[in-house]
C-alpha positions in Angstrom: 0.0 0.1 0.0 2.5 2.4 0.9 4.4 2.0 -2.5 1.3 2.2 -4.1 0.5 5.5 -2.3 4.2 6.5 -3.1 3.7 6.1 -6.8 0.7 7.9 -7.1 2.3 10.9 -5.5 5.5 10.8 -7.1 5.0 8.8 -10.2 1.7 9.8 -11.3 0.6 13.2 -9.6 3.4 15.2 -11.3 2.0 14.4 -14.9 -1.8 15.8 -13.3 0.3 18.8 -11.8 2.0 19.5 -15.1 -1.4 18.8 -17.1 -3.1 21.1 -15.8 -0.7 23.7 -15.7 -0.2 23.8 -19.6 -3.6 23.1 -20.3 -5.2 25.1 -17.5 -2.8 28.3 -18.6 -3.6 28.1 -22.1 -7.5 28.1 -21.4 -7.3 30.7 -18.9 -5.4 33.0 -21.1 -7.7 32.5 -24.1 -10.9 33.1 -22.2 -10.0 35.2 -19.4 -7.4 37.6 -20.8 -8.4 40.3 -18.5 -7.7 38.1 -15.4 -4.0 37.4 -16.5 -2.4 40.2 -14.1 -1.5 40.4 -10.6 -3.8 42.4 -8.4 -2.5 45.6 -7.0 -2.8 47.4 -3.7 0.5 49.0 -4.1 -0.6 52.7 -2.8 -1.2 51.1 0.6 1.5 50.6 3.1 3.8 51.0 0.0 7.4 50.9 1.4 6.7 47.6 2.9 5.3 46.1 -0.1 8.5 47.4 -1.9 10.7 45.7 0.6 8.7 42.3 0.8 8.1 42.2 -3.3 11.6 42.9 -4.1 13.1 40.4 -1.6 10.5 37.5 -2.3 10.6 37.8 -6.1 14.4 37.8 -6.8 14.5 35.1 -4.0 12.0 33.5 -5.9 13.4 33.4 -9.2 16.6 32.4 -8.1 15.3 29.4 -6.1 12.8 28.5 -9.2 15.7 28.4 -11.9 17.9 26.8 -9.7 15.8 24.0 -8.7 15.3 23.8 -12.9 18.6 23.9 -13.9 19.8 21.5 -10.9 17.2 18.9 -11.3 17.1 18.6 -15.4 20.6 19.3 -16.2 21.8 15.9 -17.5 24.0 14.2 -15.0 26.6 13.2 -17.5 27.3 16.9 -18.4 28.0 17.8 -14.9 30.6 14.7 -15.2 31.6 16.0 -18.4 32.3 19.4 -17.2 34.1 18.1 -14.1 31.8 19.1 -11.4 31.6 16.8 -8.8 28.2 16.0 -7.2 29.3 16.9 -3.8 30.5 20.6 -5.2 27.5 21.0 -7.0 25.0 19.9 -3.7 27.3 22.5 -1.6 26.8 25.3 -4.5 23.1 24.4 -4.0 23.0 24.6 -0.2 24.7 28.0 -0.4 23.0 29.8 -3.0 19.7 28.1 -2.7 19.9 29.0 0.8 20.8 32.6 0.8 17.9 33.0 -1.9 15.6 30.8 0.2 16.1 33.3 3.2 15.9 36.2 1.0 12.3 34.8 -0.3 10.8 33.7 2.9 11.8 36.9 4.6 10.0 38.7 2.0 7.1 36.7 2.0 7.0 37.1 5.8 6.8 41.0 5.2 4.1 40.6 2.4 1.9 38.5 4.9 2.3 40.7 7.5 1.2 43.5 5.3 -1.8 41.4 3.7 -3.3 40.2 7.1 -2.2 43.0 9.6 -3.2 46.0 7.8 -7.2 46.2 7.6 -7.0 48.3 4.2 -4.9 45.7 2.7 -7.1 43.1 4.4 -10.1 44.2 2.8 -8.9 44.4 -0.9 -7.6 40.9 -0.9 -9.3 37.8 -1.7 -9.2 34.1 -0.5 -6.8 33.4 -3.5 -4.4 35.9 -2.8 -4.3 35.2 0.9 -4.1 31.1 0.2 -1.4 31.2 -2.2 1.1 33.5 -0.3 0.9 31.2 2.7 1.6 27.9 0.4 4.3 29.5 -0.8 5.7 30.6 2.7 5.2 27.0 3.6 6.9 25.8 0.8 10.1 28.2 1.3 9.8 26.9 5.1 10.1 23.3 3.8 13.0 24.4 1.2 14.8 25.6 4.3 14.3 22.6 6.3 16.0 20.3 3.6 19.2 22.3 4.0 20.9 20.9 7.3 19.5 17.1 5.7 21.4 18.0 2.5 24.4 19.2 4.6 24.6 15.6 5.9 25.0 13.9 2.7 27.8 16.4 1.1 28.8 13.5 -1.0 26.1 14.5 -3.5 24.2 11.1 -3.4 20.7 12.5 -2.4 21.0 15.1 -5.1 21.4 12.5 -8.0 18.1 11.1 -6.7 16.2 13.9 -7.2 17.8 14.5 -10.5 17.0 11.3 -11.6 13.2 11.8 -10.5 12.9 14.8 -12.4 14.5 13.6 -15.3 12.5 10.1 -15.2 9.5 12.3 -15.0 10.6 14.4 -18.1 11.8 11.3 -19.9 8.3 9.4 -19.1 10.2 6.6 -16.9 7.8 4.3 -15.4 10.0 3.8 -12.4 10.9 7.3 -11.8 9.3 7.4 -8.3 11.4 4.6 -7.0 14.4 6.8 -7.3 13.0 9.1 -4.3 11.4 6.2 -2.4 14.1 6.1 0.8 14.3 10.1 0.8 13.3 11.8 3.9 9.9 12.7 4.6 10.5 16.5 4.7 12.0 16.2 1.1 8.5 14.3 0.0 6.6 17.2 1.3 8.6 19.9 -0.2 8.2 18.2 -3.5 4.5 17.5 -3.2 3.6 20.5 -2.2 5.6 22.3 -5.2 3.5 20.0 -7.6 0.5 21.1 -6.0 1.6 24.7 -6.6 1.9 23.9 -10.1 -1.5 22.0 -10.2 -3.2 25.4 -8.6 -1.4 27.8 -10.6 -3.5 28.6 -13.9 -6.3 29.6 -11.0 -4.3 31.9 -9.1 -2.6 35.7 -9.6 0.5 33.4 -10.1 -0.2 33.3 -13.8 1.3 36.8 -14.3 5.0 34.9 -14.0 4.4 33.6 -17.5 4.3 37.0 -19.3 6.3 40.4 -19.5 3.9 43.3 -19.1 5.2 44.9 -22.4 1.8 43.2 -23.9 -0.3 45.6 -22.4 1.5 48.4 -24.8 -0.7 47.2 -27.4 -3.5 45.1 -26.1 -7.0 46.7 -26.2 -8.7 47.0 -23.1 -11.9 48.2 -21.6 -11.4 51.5 -20.7 -14.2 53.6 -18.5 -14.5 57.1 -19.8 -16.6 59.7 -17.9 -17.0 62.9 -19.9 -16.8 66.9 -17.9 -20.7 66.8 -18.2 -20.7 63.5 -16.4 -18.2 64.7 -13.7 -19.8 67.6 -13.3 -23.3 66.0 -12.3 -21.1 63.4 -10.4 
């Protein structure tokens, strides 16, 4: 039973999450293009928003692309470049740790602003509140893996996650077996990461997929009030 649940979570669930991410994002962009944005409350507690947003976004971007490159780069390429598994893991711990701390500090500032400022709280919705809390938990789980990774500086544990990720993208049926014996914190981190991909198309996170330059030429709904209407208002 345990083996079945493990395969379900890490052998099948990744395809469900990635499928919903891709199809859901396309459908949302096609059917609800004007919801393809992040909500704004930038006029409220602006200084805290700037600090929190900058730290959070820089940290998350480094973490995301670090995971992407680290997990999906073929192991043979690192071997060919003479980069040992231990050196790669140490780099991941240091760089990922710094980026993760930046991101979680930023997320904490954003959460404090969102939940403890009555005006910002009133302008927030359930989806906004939920996603920032989920991201905070995910960052905390990621940081919690650092002491565990530090105990395996030979890089052996890291190779397991690379084999799993690359196995998923190459449709290996036994990909989940690569991480069968890793610590539960790693599994929680992976599961929550997949869940974030699953809910991604239904949240404000979709704005990460597009640059704002498109708004320069995209037509949009616009409310125009004449001087006469303003004088009667």
